[in-house]
C-alpha positions in Angstrom: -45.1 241.3 -122.3 -48.1 241.6 -120.0 -51.0 239.4 -120.1 -54.5 240.7 -120.5 -57.3 239.9 -118.0 -58.6 237.0 -120.1 -55.2 235.5 -120.4 -54.4 235.8 -116.8 -57.8 234.1 -116.0 -57.0 231.2 -118.3 -53.6 230.8 -116.7 -55.1 230.8 -113.3 -57.6 228.1 -114.3 -54.8 226.0 -115.8 -52.9 226.3 -112.6 -55.9 225.3 -110.5 -56.6 222.3 -112.8 -53.0 221.1 -112.4 -53.3 221.4 -108.6 -56.6 219.5 -108.6 -54.9 216.7 -110.7 -51.9 216.5 -108.4 -54.2 216.3 -105.3 -56.3 213.6 -107.0 -53.2 211.6 -107.8 -51.7 211.6 -104.3 -55.1 211.2 -102.6 -56.5 208.2 -104.6 -59.1 206.6 -102.3 -59.0 202.9 -101.3 -61.8 200.8 -102.5 -64.8 201.1 -100.1 -68.0 199.1 -100.4 -71.1 199.5 -98.4 -72.6 196.1 -97.3 -75.6 197.2 -95.3 -77.3 199.9 -93.4 -79.4 202.2 -95.6 -76.5 204.1 -97.3 -74.9 204.7 -94.0 -77.5 207.1 -92.7 -78.9 204.6 -90.1 -75.4 204.3 -88.5 -74.7 208.1 -88.6 -78.0 209.0 -87.0 -77.6 206.4 -84.3 -74.1 207.8 -83.6 -75.4 211.4 -83.6 -78.1 210.4 -81.0 -75.5 208.5 -78.8 -72.4 210.7 -78.8 -73.9 213.4 -76.5 -74.0 210.8 -73.7 -70.3 210.3 -73.7 -67.6 208.1 -75.3 -68.7 205.2 -77.6 -67.5 201.7 -77.1 -65.2 200.3 -79.8 -64.1 196.6 -80.2 -60.9 196.2 -82.2 -60.0 192.8 -83.6 -56.8 191.8 -85.4 -53.1 192.5 -85.0 -51.6 193.0 -88.5 -48.5 194.8 -87.3 -47.8 193.1 -84.0 -48.3 196.2 -81.9 -49.3 196.3 -78.2 -53.0 196.2 -77.8 -53.0 199.6 -76.1 -51.1 201.2 -79.0 -53.3 199.6 -81.6 -56.4 200.6 -79.9 -55.3 204.2 -79.5 -54.3 204.6 -83.1 -57.5 203.0 -84.4 -60.0 204.8 -82.2 -58.4 208.1 -82.7 -58.3 207.8 -86.5 -61.7 206.5 -86.8 -63.1 209.4 -84.7 -61.2 211.9 -86.8 -62.6 210.4 -90.0 -66.3 211.3 -89.2 -67.0 214.7 -90.9 -69.2 217.1 -89.0 -69.4 215.2 -85.7 -67.1 215.3 -82.7 -67.0 211.8 -81.4 -64.8 209.8 -79.0 -64.4 206.0 -79.3 -62.8 203.9 -76.5 -62.1 200.3 -76.0 -62.5 200.7 -72.2 -65.9 199.3 -71.4 -65.8 201.0 -67.9 -65.5 204.5 -69.6 -68.7 204.4 -71.5 -72.2 205.2 -70.2 -73.6 202.1 -71.9 -72.4 199.4 -74.4 -74.7 200.2 -77.2 -74.5 201.1 -80.0 -70.9 200.1 -80.5 -68.2 200.2 -83.2 -66.4 197.1 -84.4 -63.2 197.3 -86.4 -61.6 194.3 -87.9 -57.9 194.7 -89.1 -56.9 192.6 -92.1 -59.7 190.1 -92.0 -59.5 187.0 -94.3 -62.4 187.5 -96.6 -65.5 189.6 -95.8 -67.5 188.7 -92.6 -71.2 189.1 -92.7 -72.5 192.2 -90.8 -74.1 189.8 -88.3 -70.8 188.1 -87.6 -69.0 191.3 -87.2 -71.5 192.6 -84.6 -72.2 189.4 -82.7 -68.9 187.5 -82.9 -66.1 189.9 -83.9 -63.5 187.6 -82.2 -64.5 184.8 -84.6 -63.3 186.7 -87.7 -60.1 185.2 -89.0 -57.4 187.8 -89.5 -53.8 187.8 -91.0 -50.6 189.7 -90.6 -50.2 192.7 -92.9 -48.9 192.1 -96.4 -48.5 194.7 -99.2 -52.1 195.7 -98.7 -54.2 196.1 -95.6 -58.0 195.5 -95.4 -60.3 197.0 -92.8 -63.9 196.0 -92.0 -65.9 198.3 -89.8 -69.4 197.9 -88.5 -71.6 200.0 -86.2 -73.9 197.7 -84.2 -76.8 197.8 -81.9 -76.2 194.6 -80.0 -76.0 191.9 -82.7 -77.9 194.1 -85.2 -75.8 195.8 -87.8 -76.7 199.4 -88.5 -74.0 199.7 -91.2 -70.8 198.0 -92.4 -68.0 198.9 -94.8 -64.8 197.4 -96.1 -61.8 199.2 -97.3 -58.2 198.5 -98.3 -55.1 200.2 -99.4 -51.3 199.7 -99.5 -50.0 200.3 -96.0 -46.4 199.9 -94.9 -46.8 199.8 -91.2 -48.7 201.4 -88.2 -46.9 204.6 -88.5 -47.6 205.0 -92.2 -49.8 207.9 -92.9 -51.8 205.7 -95.3 -52.9 203.6 -92.4 -54.4 206.7 -90.7 -55.9 207.8 -94.1 -57.4 204.3 -94.6 -59.1 204.4 -91.3 -60.3 208.0 -91.9 -62.0 206.9 -95.2 -63.4 203.8 -93.6 -65.1 205.9 -90.9 -66.3 208.5 -93.5 -68.0 205.8 -95.5 -69.6 204.1 -92.4 -70.8 207.4 -91.1 -71.3 209.5 -94.2 -71.7 213.3 -94.0 -75.3 214.1 -94.9 -74.5 217.9 -95.3 -75.1 217.8 -99.1 -78.4 216.0 -98.7 -79.6 218.4 -96.1 -78.3 221.7 -97.7 -77.8 220.8 -101.4 -74.4 222.5 -101.4 -70.8 221.0 -102.1 -67.9 223.4 -102.6 -65.7 221.1 -104.7 -67.5 217.9 -105.6 -65.2 214.9 -106.4 -62.2 216.4 -104.8 -61.1 214.7 -101.6 -59.3 217.1 -99.3 -59.0 214.3 -96.7 -60.3 214.6 -93.1 -59.0 215.7 -89.8 -57.5 218.8 -91.3 -55.3 217.0 -93.9 -55.3 216.9 -97.6 -55.0 213.1 -97.4 -51.6 212.7 -99.1 
């Protein structure tokens, strides 16, 4: 028995709805809260102005997985850069590789509590951190000297440094710290409320 055009359309919509639900279930976002910085636009605009000059300095603090510093820094800086929609950015922890120290990114891995934005920018090494447990927290701030331009905190269940959820957590932290202003500028969003991830991934 063949289906008519209306029935085929309803079946296609049902299939699409199921796919959306499955995507939403496997890409449930970690909790992200903005603590300062004008809804993230101050940080994004400062990054947009700075990135054309070369790599942006990043300060990474915390060793939740006991990695080497070089491995940790490479994973975190690459994932944070990949999480920024609509901007090609390179972060580096090598102060000799940047044209200038400001503005700079601070990332705290598994901090105990929530530091103030001022502490994160001025004294990131003073933030107490802990080894990873069942969940991992990330605090990220974008700073102009000791002045915070924006800060966010996110957390999710992460099994280890190679867990794709760790990369996804960093993606989403970066996306919240430097939010895409495409919709504000153009008033158009293809699929509102559906997170297809960043960096070319569906975010599973």
